[in-house]
C-alpha positions in Angstrom: -53.0 127.1 -10.2 -49.4 126.2 -11.0 -47.9 123.2 -9.2 -44.9 123.9 -7.1 -42.6 121.5 -5.2 -43.8 123.1 -2.0 -47.4 122.4 -2.7 -46.8 118.9 -3.8 -44.5 118.2 -0.8 -46.9 119.4 1.8 -50.1 118.2 0.3 -52.1 116.0 2.6 -49.7 116.3 5.5 -50.2 118.0 8.8 -47.6 120.3 10.3 -46.1 117.6 12.4 -45.7 115.3 9.5 -44.2 118.0 7.3 -41.6 118.8 10.1 -40.8 115.1 10.4 -40.5 114.7 6.6 -37.7 117.3 6.4 -34.2 116.0 5.9 -31.5 115.6 6.9 -31.8 115.1 10.6 -29.1 114.2 12.9 -28.7 110.9 14.6 -29.5 112.5 17.9 -32.9 113.6 16.5 -33.6 110.2 15.0 -32.8 108.3 18.3 -34.9 110.8 20.3 -37.9 110.2 18.0 -37.4 106.4 18.1 -37.5 106.5 21.9 -40.7 108.6 21.8 -39.1 111.5 23.7 -40.3 115.0 22.9 -37.7 117.6 22.2 -38.8 119.7 25.2 -38.5 116.7 27.5 -35.0 115.9 26.4 -34.1 119.6 26.6 -35.3 119.7 30.2 -33.4 116.6 31.1 -30.2 118.1 29.6 -30.7 121.5 31.3 -30.9 123.4 28.0 -33.7 125.3 26.2 -35.7 123.5 23.5 -34.3 126.1 21.1 -30.8 125.1 21.9 -31.5 121.4 21.5 -33.3 122.2 18.2 -30.2 124.0 17.0 -28.0 120.9 17.8 -30.5 118.5 16.2 -30.8 120.5 13.1 -27.1 121.0 12.7 -27.0 124.7 13.4 -25.1 124.4 16.7 -22.2 122.2 17.6 -22.8 119.9 20.5 -20.4 120.6 23.3 -18.6 117.8 25.3 -21.0 117.8 28.3 -24.1 117.7 26.1 -22.6 114.9 24.1 -21.8 112.9 27.2 -25.3 113.5 28.8 -27.1 112.5 25.6 -25.1 109.3 25.3 -25.9 108.5 29.0 -29.6 109.2 28.6 -29.9 106.9 25.5 -27.3 104.4 26.8 -25.2 104.6 23.6 -21.7 105.9 22.7 -21.2 109.5 21.9 -19.9 108.4 18.5 -23.2 106.7 17.8 -25.2 109.8 18.5 -22.7 112.3 17.0 -21.0 110.5 14.1 -18.0 112.3 12.6 -19.6 112.5 9.2 -22.4 114.8 10.5 -21.5 118.4 9.7 -22.9 121.6 10.8 -25.1 123.6 8.4 -23.7 127.0 7.7 
């Protein structure tokens, strides 16, 4: 069987590990994981759907001002720390 990047990348990893190994992730996602908070828990605290939060964390959706402020408050950090200006949206 021919070797592919996909087969080598995912070999020996469970689905959670494969998801976590993907890059790049935003600083928000990194901080959430460091604090041990599940995406659905943070989404509930922010009053958004897990799909919406996923879009922000994966760079598909821009974080709006209220979301930025609420995330900064929850993690007790500045908005600039969670949403650095060098993070760009994926298109």
